[in-house]
N, C-alpha and C positions, 0 to 999 in steps of 0.2 A: 670599249672601257664603259663601266658604268657612270653615270651621272654622280658629281659631287652632291651631297645631301646637306639640307640645312633645315633646322627644327623650327616650327612655329609652336603656339599653344594648342593644347588638346579642344578641339570643337571649332577651331579658327577655319578649318577647310570644308566643314560639315555642308555648306551651301555653295560652295565653289563648283562650277559646271565647267566641262570643256569649252574652250573659246571665250572664256572671261579671263579677267586680269586679276592676279593676286598681289598684293604689295605686301613683302616682308619688310618690317622695320626693327629697330631694337638693335641689341647686341649681336644677334645672328646675321643681320643686314651688314651692319659694320665689318664683321668678320669676313663676310663673302666678299666685299668691295675692297677693302683695306689689305685683307691678309691674302685671300685667295684670288683678289684681282678679276673677279668675275666681270666680264663685259657684255654690252649688247649683243645679242645673237648666240649666246652660249646656251647649251642645254643643262638644266639644273633639275634636281627633286627637292620639292618641300614635303616635309612630312610632320605630322603632329603628335608623333609619339604614341599615338594610340590607334594605329594601323592604319590611318587614312595617308596616301601619298600622291601628291601632284607632280606630274611630269610635264615640264613644259620649257619655254624659250624665253630667255631674259629680254624684256622689250624697253626697259629704261633703268639706269643705276644713277642713284644719287649718293650722298655723302653718308646718309644712314638708312638708305632704302633700297628696295630691289623690286621692281616690277616684272611679273613672270606671266606670259600667256599661256594657260593650261592647255595642254595637248590631250592629256588624260587625268582624270582623278580616279583612283580605286581605293576601296577598302581591303586591305590584305587580311585574310583569315588566318585566325591562329591555328596552331595545331591542336587536335582532339586531345592528343595526350601531352600535357604540360609537364615540363621539367624544372623541378624547384631546388637549387643548390643550397643545401643547409651547411655554411660554412662556419666552423669555429673559428673563434678570434685567436689570431696568431701574432707574433712578434715579427717585425721587420717589413710590415706591410704586405706580408705572404698572403694576408686574407683577402686585401684589396687586389692583389695581383691575380688571385684566383676568381673574384669577382669579376674582374675586368676581361680576363680571357674567356670565362664561360660565357660571357655576354657576347662577345665576338663569334662564339662557336654556336650560339642560339638559345642559350637557357632563358626561359621565362620568367623566373623570379629568384631571388637571392634572400636567404634568411640568415643574418648574423646569429651565431650561437656562442653564448657564455658557458663554455663546457667547465667541469670540474678542473681540467689540467690547462686551460688557457691561461697565460702569462699575463697578456693584456687585459685590461678590464674597463669597461665602460659603465662610469658611474657620473650622475649628476649632469652637469653641463656637458661634461666631454661625451656623454653618450648622444646627446642630441647633435654636436658637433660631427661626431664620428660617424652617426646615421647619415647626415647630409652630405658628408665626404664620399660615402659608398655610393650613394644614388648620384652624385656628380661624376664618379669615375664609370658608373655603369651607363650614364647618359652618354659620356663621351665616346666609350666603347660602342653603344650602338650607332652614334654617328659614324665612327670609324667604319664600321662593319655595314653601312648604308641601310640600317634596318628600319622600318616603319613603325616598330613596336619598341619602346623601351621598357626593359624589364622592371618590374617592381621590386623596391627593396623594402622588405618586410620588417615590422619592428623585431628588435632583437628578442630572443627566448633564452630562458635558462633551461636546465635538463628537464624540469617539470613541464614547463610550456613547450619543449620540443616533444615530451611523450605526448601531449594532448595534440599535437600537430600529426604525430604518426598515426593517432587512432582514426584521425580525420582523413586521412590520405588512402587513395587507391592502392598505393604500394609505397613502402618506404624501405630503403636499402642503406644499411650500415656499411659503408666500405672499411674493411678491416683485414689486416694481415693474417689473422689467426683464422679466417673462415675456411670453411671446407668447400663450400660451393662457389662455382665462377659467378662473377656478375653477369656474363652472357648468358649463362644458363639460368639464372635467376630472372633475367628479363624475357627469354624465350618461353619459360615456363607460364610466366605472367601472360605473356601475349597471346599464347595459344589458349589460355582459359578464358581470355576475352575477346576473341575473335568470333566474328558475328553479333557483338555487342552493338548498341545504338550508335551510329557514327555521329550523331549530333552531341552525345554525352561528352562532356569535358572530364578526363581523368588526369588524376595528378600524381606524378611520381616524384618523392622527395629522394635526393642523392645526399646523405649526410657523411660528412668529412670531418674528421677530428683535428686537433692542434698538433704541434710538433711532438708532443709527448704521448701522443695517441688517445684514444677512447678509453677511460678508465672502466674496468670490469663492472663497476657497479652500474654504471650508464648503459652499457650493451645490454646486462640484464633488464634494466628499467624499459629500455627502448624494444627489447624483445617481447617484454611482456605486454607492451602497448601494441605489438602486432608488426614490429619491424623485422627484416631478415638481414643476416650478415651476409656478406659476398665478397670475394676475393677479387680484386680488379686486375691484378697482374701477378707475375713472379718476383717482380722487384718492389723494395720500399718505396712509395712516392713522396715528394714532400706535400705538406699541406697546400701549397700553391698549386700543384700539379694535378693532384688525384681529382679534384672536382672537374676540370676541363676535361682531363682523359676520360671520366665516366660520362660527361655530356657527350662527348664524342660517340662513345660506343653505344650509349642508349639511343641516340639520334639514328643510328644506322639500324640497330636491331629493331626498333620500334617504328621504324619505315617513315621516319620525319625526314629524313635526307633522300 
């Protein structure tokens, strides 16, 4: 079984070396001690959310602190092809569920999308609170999945902003039930075209999922004009909360991330 994971702040592990002792404090340490009942001698991982992971053994437990002897400290690389879920706002927290599940499955970033047919609206103070909640959900999912990287929740975009993001992406796929080509075929063709390219080059693939009422024809046209391709994920119509995670799984396989 993998070690339990606890988060520290980005940069906190930068100068930690194997054999040294790292002290975790604050809310994460209290959670480790009072909820998880972590004890001296247990193996744990401390991650900073930016790829650095300390694996070690607990040497001391306090009421609000946890001392860990570092056995190893590594920086886990990100995949050269990054998957970004563009999730339309949806009612009933289905959008949050999509972001949560996609994070557990390995997505690298999430973009909230205020689509034309989204019933939920982020306005004023609600927008900041909703964005913070998404980031909290994603962080908790990364912890559950024992990830060293916490996916970024980017700023919300409307359809105009999404069109600009599509133009900047290496590949943007609109998952649409009326599409003629399969999602797998689109990915395989793109992968074949990019085989042999610089392995150090970071490429970004947008996976665009609409709300409960689907993506409007006008939005499909606008995104297609910006360079997106439409693709059929499967033979069944999936919920807004299901399509994104399903796409992450298939893309992770086809693009050889798994």
